[in-house]
N, CA, C, O and CB atoms as a CASP TS submission, in Angstrom:
PFRMAT TS
TARGET T0000
AUTHOR 0000-0000-0000
METHOD Language model
MODEL 1
PARENT N/A
ATOM      1  N   MET     1     -31.246  24.715 -39.989  1.00  0.00           N
ATOM      2  CA  MET     1     -30.846  24.925 -41.380  1.00  0.00           C
ATOM      3  C   MET     1     -29.448  24.354 -41.589  1.00  0.00           C
ATOM      4  O   MET     1     -28.535  24.640 -40.814  1.00  0.00           O
ATOM      5  CB  MET     1     -30.886  26.438 -41.752  1.00  0.00           C
ATOM      6  N   ASN     2     -29.280  23.551 -42.628  1.00  0.00           N
ATOM      7  CA  ASN     2     -27.979  22.969 -42.944  1.00  0.00           C
ATOM      8  C   ASN     2     -27.222  23.877 -43.894  1.00  0.00           C
ATOM      9  O   ASN     2     -27.797  24.464 -44.810  1.00  0.00           O
ATOM     10  CB  ASN     2     -28.137  21.567 -43.554  1.00  0.00           C
ATOM     11  N   VAL     3     -25.940  23.979 -43.661  1.00  0.00           N
ATOM     12  CA  VAL     3     -25.075  24.787 -44.507  1.00  0.00           C
ATOM     13  C   VAL     3     -24.118  23.843 -45.229  1.00  0.00           C
ATOM     14  O   VAL     3     -23.514  22.964 -44.613  1.00  0.00           O
ATOM     15  CB  VAL     3     -24.295  25.865 -43.671  1.00  0.00           C
ATOM     16  N   HIS     4     -23.989  24.031 -46.523  1.00  0.00           N
ATOM     17  CA  HIS     4     -23.057  23.216 -47.291  1.00  0.00           C
ATOM     18  C   HIS     4     -21.625  23.615 -46.942  1.00  0.00           C
ATOM     19  O   HIS     4     -21.286  24.798 -46.929  1.00  0.00           O
ATOM     20  CB  HIS     4     -23.314  23.366 -48.812  1.00  0.00           C
ATOM     21  N   ARG     5     -20.808  22.635 -46.667  1.00  0.00           N
ATOM     22  CA  ARG     5     -19.402  22.854 -46.294  1.00  0.00           C
ATOM     23  C   ARG     5     -18.514  23.065 -47.518  1.00  0.00           C
ATOM     24  O   ARG     5     -17.535  23.809 -47.455  1.00  0.00           O
ATOM     25  CB  ARG     5     -18.882  21.669 -45.481  1.00  0.00           C
ATOM     26  N   PHE     6     -18.850  22.416 -48.623  1.00  0.00           N
ATOM     27  CA  PHE     6     -18.011  22.448 -49.815  1.00  0.00           C
ATOM     28  C   PHE     6     -18.619  23.349 -50.889  1.00  0.00           C
ATOM     29  O   PHE     6     -19.836  23.411 -51.059  1.00  0.00           O
ATOM     30  CB  PHE     6     -17.812  21.032 -50.364  1.00  0.00           C
ATOM     31  N   ALA     7     -17.741  24.042 -51.605  1.00  0.00           N
ATOM     32  CA  ALA     7     -18.157  24.964 -52.660  1.00  0.00           C
ATOM     33  C   ALA     7     -18.154  24.252 -54.013  1.00  0.00           C
ATOM     34  O   ALA     7     -17.432  23.275 -54.210  1.00  0.00           O
ATOM     35  CB  ALA     7     -17.231  26.203 -52.700  1.00  0.00           C
ATOM     36  N   ILE     8     -18.962  24.750 -54.929  1.00  0.00           N
ATOM     37  CA  ILE     8     -18.940  24.234 -56.295  1.00  0.00           C
ATOM     38  C   ILE     8     -17.556  24.514 -56.874  1.00  0.00           C
ATOM     39  O   ILE     8     -17.041  25.627 -56.767  1.00  0.00           O
ATOM     40  CB  ILE     8     -20.073  24.883 -57.178  1.00  0.00           C
ATOM     41  N   GLY     9     -16.964  23.496 -57.485  1.00  0.00           N
ATOM     42  CA  GLY     9     -15.628  23.605 -58.044  1.00  0.00           C
ATOM     43  C   GLY     9     -14.531  23.132 -57.109  1.00  0.00           C
ATOM     44  O   GLY     9     -13.387  22.959 -57.532  1.00  0.00           O
ATOM     45  N   GLN    10     -14.864  22.920 -55.843  1.00  0.00           N
ATOM     46  CA  GLN    10     -13.873  22.490 -54.860  1.00  0.00           C
ATOM     47  C   GLN    10     -13.516  21.021 -55.074  1.00  0.00           C
ATOM     48  O   GLN    10     -14.364  20.219 -55.464  1.00  0.00           O
ATOM     49  CB  GLN    10     -14.398  22.711 -53.426  1.00  0.00           C
ATOM     50  N   SER    11     -12.247  20.675 -54.814  1.00  0.00           N
ATOM     51  CA  SER    11     -11.795  19.293 -54.914  1.00  0.00           C
ATOM     52  C   SER    11     -12.024  18.575 -53.596  1.00  0.00           C
ATOM     53  O   SER    11     -11.747  19.113 -52.524  1.00  0.00           O
ATOM     54  CB  SER    11     -10.310  19.230 -55.309  1.00  0.00           C
ATOM     55  N   VAL    12     -12.533  17.354 -53.688  1.00  0.00           N
ATOM     56  CA  VAL    12     -12.838  16.543 -52.507  1.00  0.00           C
ATOM     57  C   VAL    12     -12.416  15.099 -52.769  1.00  0.00           C
ATOM     58  O   VAL    12     -12.180  14.693 -53.907  1.00  0.00           O
ATOM     59  CB  VAL    12     -14.356  16.620 -52.151  1.00  0.00           C
ATOM     60  N   ILE    13     -12.329  14.340 -51.681  1.00  0.00           N
ATOM     61  CA  ILE    13     -12.047  12.909 -51.753  1.00  0.00           C
ATOM     62  C   ILE    13     -13.266  12.183 -51.216  1.00  0.00           C
ATOM     63  O   ILE    13     -13.839  12.581 -50.201  1.00  0.00           O
ATOM     64  CB  ILE    13     -10.749  12.525 -50.948  1.00  0.00           C
ATOM     65  N   LEU    14     -13.659  11.129 -51.892  1.00  0.00           N
ATOM     66  CA  LEU    14     -14.776  10.308 -51.456  1.00  0.00           C
ATOM     67  C   LEU    14     -14.259   9.325 -50.416  1.00  0.00           C
ATOM     68  O   LEU    14     -13.375   8.520 -50.708  1.00  0.00           O
ATOM     69  CB  LEU    14     -15.444   9.565 -52.658  1.00  0.00           C
ATOM     70  N   LYS    15     -14.805   9.387 -49.205  1.00  0.00           N
ATOM     71  CA  LYS    15     -14.380   8.491 -48.123  1.00  0.00           C
ATOM     72  C   LYS    15     -14.754   7.058 -48.469  1.00  0.00           C
ATOM     73  O   LYS    15     -15.762   6.816 -49.133  1.00  0.00           O
ATOM     74  CB  LYS    15     -15.021   8.906 -46.773  1.00  0.00           C
ATOM     75  N   GLY    16     -13.946   6.115 -48.022  1.00  0.00           N
ATOM     76  CA  GLY    16     -14.250   4.702 -48.197  1.00  0.00           C
ATOM     77  C   GLY    16     -15.324   4.280 -47.221  1.00  0.00           C
ATOM     78  O   GLY    16     -15.288   4.660 -46.051  1.00  0.00           O
ATOM     79  N   THR    17     -16.275   3.501 -47.687  1.00  0.00           N
ATOM     80  CA  THR    17     -17.362   3.011 -46.859  1.00  0.00           C
ATOM     81  C   THR    17     -17.542   1.526 -47.120  1.00  0.00           C
ATOM     82  O   THR    17     -17.505   1.093 -48.272  1.00  0.00           O
ATOM     83  CB  THR    17     -18.673   3.787 -47.137  1.00  0.00           C
ATOM     84  N   ILE    18     -17.732   0.749 -46.084  1.00  0.00           N
ATOM     85  CA  ILE    18     -17.939  -0.687 -46.241  1.00  0.00           C
ATOM     86  C   ILE    18     -19.171  -0.923 -47.114  1.00  0.00           C
ATOM     87  O   ILE    18     -20.235  -0.347 -46.889  1.00  0.00           O
ATOM     88  CB  ILE    18     -18.101  -1.383 -44.855  1.00  0.00           C
ATOM     89  N   GLY    19     -18.997  -1.778 -48.108  1.00  0.00           N
ATOM     90  CA  GLY    19     -20.106  -2.110 -48.993  1.00  0.00           C
ATOM     91  C   GLY    19     -20.305  -1.120 -50.124  1.00  0.00           C
ATOM     92  O   GLY    19     -21.183  -1.310 -50.966  1.00  0.00           O
ATOM     93  N   MET    20     -19.506  -0.071 -50.157  1.00  0.00           N
ATOM     94  CA  MET    20     -19.647   0.946 -51.201  1.00  0.00           C
ATOM     95  C   MET    20     -18.517   0.758 -52.206  1.00  0.00           C
ATOM     96  O   MET    20     -17.342   0.790 -51.840  1.00  0.00           O
ATOM     97  CB  MET    20     -19.628   2.394 -50.597  1.00  0.00           C
ATOM     98  N   SER    21     -18.865   0.566 -53.446  1.00  0.00           N
ATOM     99  CA  SER    21     -17.872   0.344 -54.483  1.00  0.00           C
ATOM    100  C   SER    21     -17.555   1.656 -55.195  1.00  0.00           C
ATOM    101  O   SER    21     -18.430   2.285 -55.790  1.00  0.00           O
ATOM    102  CB  SER    21     -18.364  -0.713 -55.487  1.00  0.00           C
ATOM    103  N   HIS    22     -16.297   2.052 -55.124  1.00  0.00           N
ATOM    104  CA  HIS    22     -15.860   3.219 -55.884  1.00  0.00           C
ATOM    105  C   HIS    22     -14.352   3.179 -56.053  1.00  0.00           C
ATOM    106  O   HIS    22     -13.646   2.525 -55.285  1.00  0.00           O
ATOM    107  CB  HIS    22     -16.295   4.528 -55.191  1.00  0.00           C
ATOM    108  N   ARG    23     -13.878   3.871 -57.043  1.00  0.00           N
ATOM    109  CA  ARG    23     -12.451   3.979 -57.279  1.00  0.00           C
ATOM    110  C   ARG    23     -11.932   5.185 -56.525  1.00  0.00           C
ATOM    111  O   ARG    23     -12.578   6.232 -56.498  1.00  0.00           O
ATOM    112  CB  ARG    23     -12.136   4.088 -58.791  1.00  0.00           C
ATOM    113  N   PRO    24     -10.754   5.043 -55.904  1.00  0.00           N
ATOM    114  CA  PRO    24     -10.200   6.190 -55.186  1.00  0.00           C
ATOM    115  C   PRO    24      -9.805   7.290 -56.156  1.00  0.00           C
ATOM    116  O   PRO    24      -9.566   7.032 -57.336  1.00  0.00           O
ATOM    117  CB  PRO    24      -8.990   5.768 -54.346  1.00  0.00           C
ATOM    118  N   GLY    25      -9.741   8.488 -55.666  1.00  0.00           N
ATOM    119  CA  GLY    25      -9.329   9.602 -56.488  1.00  0.00           C
ATOM    120  C   GLY    25      -9.947  10.891 -56.022  1.00  0.00           C
ATOM    121  O   GLY    25     -10.738  10.929 -55.080  1.00  0.00           O
ATOM    122  N   THR    26      -9.567  11.942 -56.703  1.00  0.00           N
ATOM    123  CA  THR    26     -10.076  13.261 -56.379  1.00  0.00           C
ATOM    124  C   THR    26     -11.293  13.553 -57.247  1.00  0.00           C
ATOM    125  O   THR    26     -11.311  13.266 -58.444  1.00  0.00           O
ATOM    126  CB  THR    26      -8.986  14.340 -56.574  1.00  0.00           C
ATOM    127  N   PHE    27     -12.293  14.124 -56.620  1.00  0.00           N
ATOM    128  CA  PHE    27     -13.524  14.489 -57.303  1.00  0.00           C
ATOM    129  C   PHE    27     -13.710  16.000 -57.219  1.00  0.00           C
ATOM    130  O   PHE    27     -13.152  16.651 -56.336  1.00  0.00           O
ATOM    131  CB  PHE    27     -14.743  13.746 -56.693  1.00  0.00           C
ATOM    132  N   ARG    28     -14.490  16.551 -58.133  1.00  0.00           N
ATOM    133  CA  ARG    28     -14.811  17.976 -58.126  1.00  0.00           C
ATOM    134  C   ARG    28     -16.300  18.120 -57.845  1.00  0.00           C
ATOM    135  O   ARG    28     -17.128  17.417 -58.426  1.00  0.00           O
ATOM    136  CB  ARG    28     -14.422  18.663 -59.485  1.00  0.00           C
ATOM    137  N   VAL    29     -16.628  19.045 -56.940  1.00  0.00           N
ATOM    138  CA  VAL    29     -18.030  19.319 -56.636  1.00  0.00           C
ATOM    139  C   VAL    29     -18.628  20.062 -57.825  1.00  0.00           C
ATOM    140  O   VAL    29     -18.141  21.125 -58.209  1.00  0.00           O
ATOM    141  CB  VAL    29     -18.182  20.151 -55.309  1.00  0.00           C
ATOM    142  N   THR    30     -19.690  19.497 -58.407  1.00  0.00           N
ATOM    143  CA  THR    30     -20.330  20.127 -59.565  1.00  0.00           C
ATOM    144  C   THR    30     -21.674  20.752 -59.220  1.00  0.00           C
ATOM    145  O   THR    30     -22.234  21.511 -60.010  1.00  0.00           O
ATOM    146  CB  THR    30     -20.516  19.112 -60.670  1.00  0.00           C
ATOM    147  N   GLY    31     -22.190  20.428 -58.034  1.00  0.00           N
ATOM    148  CA  GLY    31     -23.469  21.017 -57.642  1.00  0.00           C
ATOM    149  C   GLY    31     -23.803  20.735 -56.188  1.00  0.00           C
ATOM    150  O   GLY    31     -23.321  19.772 -55.592  1.00  0.00           O
ATOM    151  N   ARG    32     -24.640  21.601 -55.634  1.00  0.00           N
ATOM    152  CA  ARG    32     -25.159  21.426 -54.281  1.00  0.00           C
ATOM    153  C   ARG    32     -26.625  21.051 -54.387  1.00  0.00           C
ATOM    154  O   ARG    32     -27.352  21.571 -55.234  1.00  0.00           O
ATOM    155  CB  ARG    32     -24.968  22.718 -53.419  1.00  0.00           C
ATOM    156  N   MET    33     -27.048  20.149 -53.525  1.00  0.00           N
ATOM    157  CA  MET    33     -28.429  19.679 -53.566  1.00  0.00           C
ATOM    158  C   MET    33     -29.066  19.839 -52.192  1.00  0.00           C
ATOM    159  O   MET    33     -28.360  20.033 -51.203  1.00  0.00           O
ATOM    160  CB  MET    33     -28.496  18.205 -54.029  1.00  0.00           C
ATOM    161  N   PRO    34     -30.377  19.762 -52.119  1.00  0.00           N
ATOM    162  CA  PRO    34     -31.050  19.877 -50.819  1.00  0.00           C
ATOM    163  C   PRO    34     -30.619  18.748 -49.880  1.00  0.00           C
ATOM    164  O   PRO    34     -30.222  17.673 -50.330  1.00  0.00           O
ATOM    165  CB  PRO    34     -32.584  19.858 -51.001  1.00  0.00           C
ATOM    166  N   PRO    35     -30.702  19.003 -48.582  1.00  0.00           N
ATOM    167  CA  PRO    35     -30.326  17.974 -47.601  1.00  0.00           C
ATOM    168  C   PRO    35     -31.247  16.758 -47.667  1.00  0.00           C
ATOM    169  O   PRO    35     -32.415  16.852 -48.043  1.00  0.00           O
ATOM    170  CB  PRO    35     -30.349  18.560 -46.189  1.00  0.00           C
ATOM    171  N   ARG    36     -30.687  15.629 -47.292  1.00  0.00           N
ATOM    172  CA  ARG    36     -31.457  14.392 -47.138  1.00  0.00           C
ATOM    173  C   ARG    36     -31.065  13.796 -45.791  1.00  0.00           C
ATOM    174  O   ARG    36     -29.882  13.574 -45.533  1.00  0.00           O
ATOM    175  CB  ARG    36     -31.188  13.373 -48.329  1.00  0.00           C
ATOM    176  N   ASP    37     -32.027  13.540 -44.949  1.00  0.00           N
ATOM    177  CA  ASP    37     -31.770  13.052 -43.585  1.00  0.00           C
ATOM    178  C   ASP    37     -30.836  14.000 -42.835  1.00  0.00           C
ATOM    179  O   ASP    37     -29.924  13.560 -42.135  1.00  0.00           O
ATOM    180  CB  ASP    37     -31.162  11.632 -43.624  1.00  0.00           C
ATOM    181  N   ASN    38     -31.072  15.296 -42.985  1.00  0.00           N
ATOM    182  CA  ASN    38     -30.299  16.354 -42.322  1.00  0.00           C
ATOM    183  C   ASN    38     -28.837  16.416 -42.739  1.00  0.00           C
ATOM    184  O   ASN    38     -28.015  16.965 -42.005  1.00  0.00           O
ATOM    185  CB  ASN    38     -30.369  16.168 -40.846  1.00  0.00           C
ATOM    186  N   SER    39     -28.499  15.874 -43.883  1.00  0.00           N
ATOM    187  CA  SER    39     -27.132  15.941 -44.389  1.00  0.00           C
ATOM    188  C   SER    39     -27.146  16.577 -45.776  1.00  0.00           C
ATOM    189  O   SER    39     -27.832  16.084 -46.671  1.00  0.00           O
ATOM    190  CB  SER    39     -26.483  14.526 -44.434  1.00  0.00           C
ATOM    191  N   PRO    40     -26.393  17.672 -45.968  1.00  0.00           N
ATOM    192  CA  PRO    40     -26.322  18.286 -47.294  1.00  0.00           C
ATOM    193  C   PRO    40     -25.834  17.273 -48.338  1.00  0.00           C
ATOM    194  O   PRO    40     -25.001  16.417 -48.042  1.00  0.00           O
ATOM    195  CB  PRO    40     -25.389  19.515 -47.267  1.00  0.00           C
ATOM    196  N   GLN    41     -26.357  17.382 -49.544  1.00  0.00           N
ATOM    197  CA  GLN    41     -26.006  16.484 -50.642  1.00  0.00           C
ATOM    198  C   GLN    41     -25.234  17.261 -51.707  1.00  0.00           C
ATOM    199  O   GLN    41     -25.403  18.471 -51.859  1.00  0.00           O
ATOM    200  CB  GLN    41     -27.278  15.830 -51.253  1.00  0.00           C
ATOM    201  N   TYR    42     -24.383  16.538 -52.440  1.00  0.00           N
ATOM    202  CA  TYR    42     -23.576  17.143 -53.494  1.00  0.00           C
ATOM    203  C   TYR    42     -23.575  16.258 -54.727  1.00  0.00           C
ATOM    204  O   TYR    42     -23.706  15.038 -54.633  1.00  0.00           O
ATOM    205  CB  TYR    42     -22.140  17.386 -53.010  1.00  0.00           C
ATOM    206  N   ARG    43     -23.424  16.892 -55.891  1.00  0.00           N
ATOM    207  CA  ARG    43     -23.087  16.181 -57.121  1.00  0.00           C
ATOM    208  C   ARG    43     -21.579  16.308 -57.264  1.00  0.00           C
ATOM    209  O   ARG    43     -21.034  17.406 -57.148  1.00  0.00           O
ATOM    210  CB  ARG    43     -23.861  16.760 -58.391  1.00  0.00           C
ATOM    211  N   ILE    44     -20.894  15.186 -57.518  1.00  0.00           N
ATOM    212  CA  ILE    44     -19.445  15.213 -57.689  1.00  0.00           C
ATOM    213  C   ILE    44     -19.074  14.444 -58.950  1.00  0.00           C
ATOM    214  O   ILE    44     -19.830  13.597 -59.425  1.00  0.00           O
ATOM    215  CB  ILE    44     -18.726  14.615 -56.450  1.00  0.00           C
ATOM    216  N   ARG    45     -17.899  14.756 -59.479  1.00  0.00           N
ATOM    217  CA  ARG    45     -17.438  14.088 -60.695  1.00  0.00           C
ATOM    218  C   ARG    45     -15.933  13.912 -60.640  1.00  0.00           C
ATOM    219  O   ARG    45     -15.201  14.796 -60.196  1.00  0.00           O
ATOM    220  CB  ARG    45     -17.843  14.883 -61.955  1.00  0.00           C
ATOM    221  N   ASN    46     -15.486  12.747 -61.103  1.00  0.00           N
ATOM    222  CA  ASN    46     -14.072  12.448 -61.260  1.00  0.00           C
ATOM    223  C   ASN    46     -13.766  12.587 -62.745  1.00  0.00           C
ATOM    224  O   ASN    46     -14.544  12.128 -63.581  1.00  0.00           O
ATOM    225  CB  ASN    46     -13.706  11.009 -60.714  1.00  0.00           C
ATOM    226  N   GLU    47     -12.658  13.204 -63.078  1.00  0.00           N
ATOM    227  CA  GLU    47     -12.339  13.457 -64.492  1.00  0.00           C
ATOM    228  C   GLU    47     -12.166  12.170 -65.299  1.00  0.00           C
ATOM    229  O   GLU    47     -12.318  12.187 -66.520  1.00  0.00           O
ATOM    230  CB  GLU    47     -11.073  14.289 -64.596  1.00  0.00           C
ATOM    231  N   GLU    48     -11.852  11.058 -64.638  1.00  0.00           N
ATOM    232  CA  GLU    48     -11.661   9.793 -65.343  1.00  0.00           C
ATOM    233  C   GLU    48     -12.980   9.081 -65.630  1.00  0.00           C
ATOM    234  O   GLU    48     -13.024   8.158 -66.444  1.00  0.00           O
ATOM    235  CB  GLU    48     -10.759   8.887 -64.537  1.00  0.00           C
ATOM    236  N   GLN    49     -14.041   9.500 -64.971  1.00  0.00           N
ATOM    237  CA  GLN    49     -15.336   8.850 -65.145  1.00  0.00           C
ATOM    238  C   GLN    49     -16.276   9.776 -65.903  1.00  0.00           C
ATOM    239  O   GLN    49     -16.138  10.997 -65.831  1.00  0.00           O
ATOM    240  CB  GLN    49     -15.945   8.458 -63.779  1.00  0.00           C
ATOM    241  N   ARG    50     -17.210   9.217 -66.614  1.00  0.00           N
ATOM    242  CA  ARG    50     -18.093  10.013 -67.460  1.00  0.00           C
ATOM    243  C   ARG    50     -19.463  10.254 -66.840  1.00  0.00           C
ATOM    244  O   ARG    50     -20.409  10.593 -67.551  1.00  0.00           O
ATOM    245  CB  ARG    50     -18.260   9.341 -68.788  1.00  0.00           C
ATOM    246  N   HIS    51     -19.584  10.086 -65.542  1.00  0.00           N
ATOM    247  CA  HIS    51     -20.876  10.312 -64.888  1.00  0.00           C
ATOM    248  C   HIS    51     -20.662  11.037 -63.563  1.00  0.00           C
ATOM    249  O   HIS    51     -19.561  11.054 -63.013  1.00  0.00           O
ATOM    250  CB  HIS    51     -21.623   8.969 -64.659  1.00  0.00           C
ATOM    251  N   GLU    52     -21.729  11.627 -63.074  1.00  0.00           N
ATOM    252  CA  GLU    52     -21.692  12.291 -61.777  1.00  0.00           C
ATOM    253  C   GLU    52     -22.290  11.369 -60.730  1.00  0.00           C
ATOM    254  O   GLU    52     -23.084  10.482 -61.044  1.00  0.00           O
ATOM    255  CB  GLU    52     -22.452  13.642 -61.817  1.00  0.00           C
ATOM    256  N   ARG    53     -21.901  11.587 -59.492  1.00  0.00           N
ATOM    257  CA  ARG    53     -22.447  10.853 -58.352  1.00  0.00           C
ATOM    258  C   ARG    53     -23.143  11.842 -57.441  1.00  0.00           C
ATOM    259  O   ARG    53     -22.800  13.024 -57.426  1.00  0.00           O
ATOM    260  CB  ARG    53     -21.334  10.073 -57.585  1.00  0.00           C
ATOM    261  N   VAL    54     -24.110  11.374 -56.688  1.00  0.00           N
ATOM    262  CA  VAL    54     -24.735  12.171 -55.638  1.00  0.00           C
ATOM    263  C   VAL    54     -24.304  11.544 -54.319  1.00  0.00           C
ATOM    264  O   VAL    54     -24.513  10.353 -54.090  1.00  0.00           O
ATOM    265  CB  VAL    54     -26.320  12.219 -55.782  1.00  0.00           C
ATOM    266  N   VAL    55     -23.700  12.359 -53.452  1.00  0.00           N
ATOM    267  CA  VAL    55     -23.205  11.853 -52.171  1.00  0.00           C
ATOM    268  C   VAL    55     -23.556  12.824 -51.053  1.00  0.00           C
ATOM    269  O   VAL    55     -23.731  14.022 -51.275  1.00  0.00           O
ATOM    270  CB  VAL    55     -21.679  11.624 -52.225  1.00  0.00           C
ATOM    271  N   ALA    56     -23.655  12.279 -49.853  1.00  0.00           N
ATOM    272  CA  ALA    56     -23.887  13.097 -48.664  1.00  0.00           C
ATOM    273  C   ALA    56     -22.570  13.718 -48.212  1.00  0.00           C
ATOM    274  O   ALA    56     -21.493  13.163 -48.433  1.00  0.00           O
ATOM    275  CB  ALA    56     -24.517  12.252 -47.522  1.00  0.00           C
ATOM    276  N   GLU    57     -22.678  14.869 -47.581  1.00  0.00           N
ATOM    277  CA  GLU    57     -21.499  15.597 -47.120  1.00  0.00           C
ATOM    278  C   GLU    57     -20.614  14.751 -46.202  1.00  0.00           C
ATOM    279  O   GLU    57     -19.389  14.867 -46.251  1.00  0.00           O
ATOM    280  CB  GLU    57     -21.924  16.860 -46.397  1.00  0.00           C
ATOM    281  N   ASN    58     -21.219  13.906 -45.370  1.00  0.00           N
ATOM    282  CA  ASN    58     -20.415  13.116 -44.440  1.00  0.00           C
ATOM    283  C   ASN    58     -19.614  12.011 -45.127  1.00  0.00           C
ATOM    284  O   ASN    58     -18.845  11.312 -44.468  1.00  0.00           O
ATOM    285  CB  ASN    58     -21.306  12.508 -43.390  1.00  0.00           C
ATOM    286  N   ASN    59     -19.781  11.842 -46.432  1.00  0.00           N
ATOM    287  CA  ASN    59     -18.983  10.889 -47.201  1.00  0.00           C
ATOM    288  C   ASN    59     -17.851  11.562 -47.967  1.00  0.00           C
ATOM    289  O   ASN    59     -17.176  10.919 -48.771  1.00  0.00           O
ATOM    290  CB  ASN    59     -19.869  10.133 -48.164  1.00  0.00           C
ATOM    291  N   LEU    60     -17.642  12.855 -47.723  1.00  0.00           N
ATOM    292  CA  LEU    60     -16.609  13.606 -48.428  1.00  0.00           C
ATOM    293  C   LEU    60     -15.578  14.166 -47.462  1.00  0.00           C
ATOM    294  O   LEU    60     -15.882  14.472 -46.309  1.00  0.00           O
ATOM    295  CB  LEU    60     -17.233  14.736 -49.236  1.00  0.00           C
ATOM    296  N   GLU    61     -14.348  14.294 -47.958  1.00  0.00           N
ATOM    297  CA  GLU    61     -13.273  14.954 -47.222  1.00  0.00           C
ATOM    298  C   GLU    61     -12.674  16.028 -48.117  1.00  0.00           C
ATOM    299  O   GLU    61     -12.629  15.881 -49.338  1.00  0.00           O
ATOM    300  CB  GLU    61     -12.181  13.930 -46.763  1.00  0.00           C
ATOM    301  N   GLU    62     -12.222  17.096 -47.503  1.00  0.00           N
ATOM    302  CA  GLU    62     -11.572  18.180 -48.225  1.00  0.00           C
ATOM    303  C   GLU    62     -10.196  17.727 -48.687  1.00  0.00           C
ATOM    304  O   GLU    62      -9.509  17.001 -47.969  1.00  0.00           O
ATOM    305  CB  GLU    62     -11.465  19.446 -47.345  1.00  0.00           C
ATOM    306  N   VAL    63      -9.788  18.149 -49.876  1.00  0.00           N
ATOM    307  CA  VAL    63      -8.445  17.883 -50.369  1.00  0.00           C
ATOM    308  C   VAL    63      -7.544  18.968 -49.808  1.00  0.00           C
ATOM    309  O   VAL    63      -7.743  20.155 -50.067  1.00  0.00           O
ATOM    310  CB  VAL    63      -8.394  17.844 -51.941  1.00  0.00           C
ATOM    311  N   ASN    64      -6.555  18.548 -49.039  1.00  0.00           N
ATOM    312  CA  ASN    64      -5.602  19.502 -48.468  1.00  0.00           C
ATOM    313  C   ASN    64      -4.372  19.564 -49.347  1.00  0.00           C
ATOM    314  O   ASN    64      -3.682  18.564 -49.549  1.00  0.00           O
ATOM    315  CB  ASN    64      -5.217  19.113 -47.017  1.00  0.00           C
ATOM    316  N   ILE    65      -4.110  20.735 -49.860  1.00  0.00           N
ATOM    317  CA  ILE    65      -2.925  20.943 -50.690  1.00  0.00           C
ATOM    318  C   ILE    65      -1.898  21.643 -49.823  1.00  0.00           C
ATOM    319  O   ILE    65      -2.028  22.827 -49.509  1.00  0.00           O
ATOM    320  CB  ILE    65      -3.251  21.779 -51.988  1.00  0.00           C
ATOM    321  N   GLY    66      -0.882  20.899 -49.442  1.00  0.00           N
ATOM    322  CA  GLY    66       0.137  21.432 -48.540  1.00  0.00           C
ATOM    323  C   GLY    66       1.268  22.100 -49.296  1.00  0.00           C
ATOM    324  O   GLY    66       1.330  22.031 -50.524  1.00  0.00           O
ATOM    325  N   PRO    67       2.171  22.752 -48.558  1.00  0.00           N
ATOM    326  CA  PRO    67       3.327  23.396 -49.192  1.00  0.00           C
ATOM    327  C   PRO    67       4.281  22.343 -49.748  1.00  0.00           C
ATOM    328  O   PRO    67       4.379  21.235 -49.221  1.00  0.00           O
ATOM    329  CB  PRO    67       4.067  24.310 -48.184  1.00  0.00           C
ATOM    330  N   PHE    68       4.974  22.702 -50.808  1.00  0.00           N
ATOM    331  CA  PHE    68       5.913  21.772 -51.441  1.00  0.00           C
ATOM    332  C   PHE    68       7.313  22.088 -51.030  1.00  0.00           C
ATOM    333  O   PHE    68       8.250  21.414 -51.458  1.00  0.00           O
ATOM    334  CB  PHE    68       5.796  21.813 -52.955  1.00  0.00           C
TER
END
């Protein structure tokens, strides 16, 4: 059984992948989806873009907010 690592509403960064076109930035998890190829899937959205993306968990990184 796969467990989703990221919560709905959590901020994440989309990892860069060769051949994958995307703009860098922070995304918000808007939904959890069933696994595909044993990897949990997520719907994510960037506030600057007007559409959601579906990505596998291994393409996401947690946003670390450190002390100021």
